[in-house]
RODOTI-107135 format. One record per residue (C-alpha): residue number from 1; residue in one letter; x, y, z. Coordinates in Angstrom, 1 decimal, m for minus. Example, Ala and Ser with C-alpha at 12.3 -4.5 7.8 and 13.67 -1.06 7.14 Angstrom:
<sites>
SITE     k   r     east    north       up
SITE     1   A     12.3     m4.5      7.8
SITE     2   S     13.7     m1.1      7.1
</sites>
This chain:
<sites>
SITE     k   r     east    north       up
SITE     1   M      0.0      0.0      0.0
SITE     2   F      1.5      3.4     m1.1
SITE     3   Y      0.4      6.8      0.0
SITE     4   N      1.2     10.2     m1.5
SITE     5   V      2.2     12.1      1.6
SITE     6   G      2.5     15.9      1.3
SITE     7   D      5.0     18.2      2.9
SITE     8   Q      2.5     20.2      4.9
SITE     9   F      1.0     19.4      8.3
SITE    10   G     m1.4     21.1     10.7
SITE    11   V     m2.9     20.6     14.1
SITE    12   T     m5.7     22.1     16.1
SITE    13   E     m4.8     23.7     19.4
SITE    14   V     m7.1     25.0     22.2
SITE    15   F     m6.0     27.5     24.8
SITE    16   G     m7.8     28.5     28.0
SITE    17   L     m7.8     32.2     29.1
SITE    18   N     m8.2     33.9     32.4
SITE    19   A     m7.7     37.7     33.0
SITE    20   G     m4.2     38.7     33.7
SITE    21   Q     m2.7     35.3     32.9
SITE    22   P     m1.0     34.0     29.8
SITE    23   P     m3.0     31.5     27.6
SITE    24   Q     m2.8     27.9     28.9
SITE    25   F     m2.6     25.1     26.3
SITE    26   I     m5.1     22.4     26.9
SITE    27   D     m4.0     18.9     26.0
SITE    28   P     m6.4     17.4     23.4
SITE    29   H     m6.5     14.2     25.3
SITE    30   Q     m8.0     16.1     28.2
SITE    31   I    m10.6     17.7     25.9
SITE    32   L    m11.7     14.4     24.4
SITE    33   E    m10.8     12.2     27.4
SITE    34   T     m9.2      9.6     25.1
SITE    35   R     m6.5      7.1     25.8
SITE    36   D     m4.1      5.4     23.4
SITE    37   I     m5.6      2.0     23.0
SITE    38   G     m4.8      0.7     19.6
SITE    39   Y     m5.3      4.1     18.0
SITE    40   D     m5.4      7.7     19.0
SITE    41   N     m8.5      9.8     18.0
SITE    42   I     m6.4     13.0     18.3
SITE    43   H     m4.0     11.9     15.6
SITE    44   R     m6.9     10.6     13.5
SITE    45   G     m8.2     14.2     13.0
SITE    46   V    m11.0     14.4     15.6
SITE    47   M     m9.8     17.7     16.9
SITE    48   G     m9.9     19.1     13.3
SITE    49   T    m13.7     18.9     13.3
SITE    50   I    m14.0     21.9     15.7
SITE    51   L    m12.3     24.2     13.2
SITE    52   S    m15.5     24.3     11.2
SITE    53   P    m17.5     27.5     11.7
SITE    54   Q    m20.7     25.3     12.0
SITE    55   M    m19.1     23.6     15.1
SITE    56   Q    m18.2     26.8     16.9
SITE    57   P    m21.4     27.1     19.1
SITE    58   Q    m21.2     23.4     20.1
SITE    59   A    m17.5     23.5     20.7
SITE    60   C    m17.7     26.6     22.9
SITE    61   R    m20.5     25.2     25.0
SITE    62   Y    m18.6     22.0     25.5
SITE    63   L    m15.3     23.8     26.4
SITE    64   H    m17.1     26.0     28.9
SITE    65   R    m18.8     23.0     30.5
SITE    66   K    m15.7     20.8     30.5
SITE    67   F    m13.3     23.5     31.8
SITE    68   P    m15.4     26.0     33.9
SITE    69   Y    m12.3     27.5     35.5
SITE    70   F    m11.4     29.3     32.2
SITE    71   E    m13.2     32.5     31.2
SITE    72   K    m12.5     32.2     27.5
SITE    73   F    m11.0     29.9     24.9
SITE    74   L     m8.9     30.4     21.8
SITE    75   V     m9.2     27.8     19.0
SITE    76   T     m6.2     27.9     16.7
SITE    77   Y     m4.8     26.1     13.7
SITE    78   V     m1.1     25.6     13.6
SITE    79   Q      0.3     24.9     10.1
SITE    80   Y      3.7     23.6      9.3
SITE    81   P      4.1     24.7      5.7
SITE    82   S      7.1     22.5      4.8
SITE    83   L      8.2     19.8      7.2
SITE    84   T     11.2     18.8      5.0
SITE    85   K     12.5     22.3      4.1
SITE    86   E     11.7     24.2      7.2
SITE    87   P     10.7     21.8     10.0
SITE    88   M     10.6     24.4     12.7
SITE    89   R      8.5     27.0     10.9
SITE    90   Q      5.0     27.3     12.2
SITE    91   E      2.1     29.5     11.3
SITE    92   R     m0.6     29.9     14.0
SITE    93   H     m4.0     31.2     12.9
SITE    94   L     m6.8     32.1     15.3
SITE    95   V     m9.9     30.4     14.1
SITE    96   Y    m12.3     31.7     16.7
SITE    97   Q    m12.6     32.7     20.3
SITE    98   C    m15.2     31.4     22.8
SITE    99   E    m16.4     34.2     25.1
</sites>
């Protein structure tokens, strides 16, 4: 079995915010409460579904319910434009903020 693997890569990241404190990264495994048992939902793209604008209301409600100690959340997309030529280069884009 052969795959055509591209040079780009991207991940979804979520940060919790409280006034006067720096953004705190939230581990995706905490968000989805998954464990590595044979496969990992995080690496299978489950976190990518919250990037859709249609998912924003549901994702924000879920994050506020799951992590009530944060006031706001930032949902970002981190893109690695070229893993082979510039493996350390990242471009982070704010997708939306949950108030």
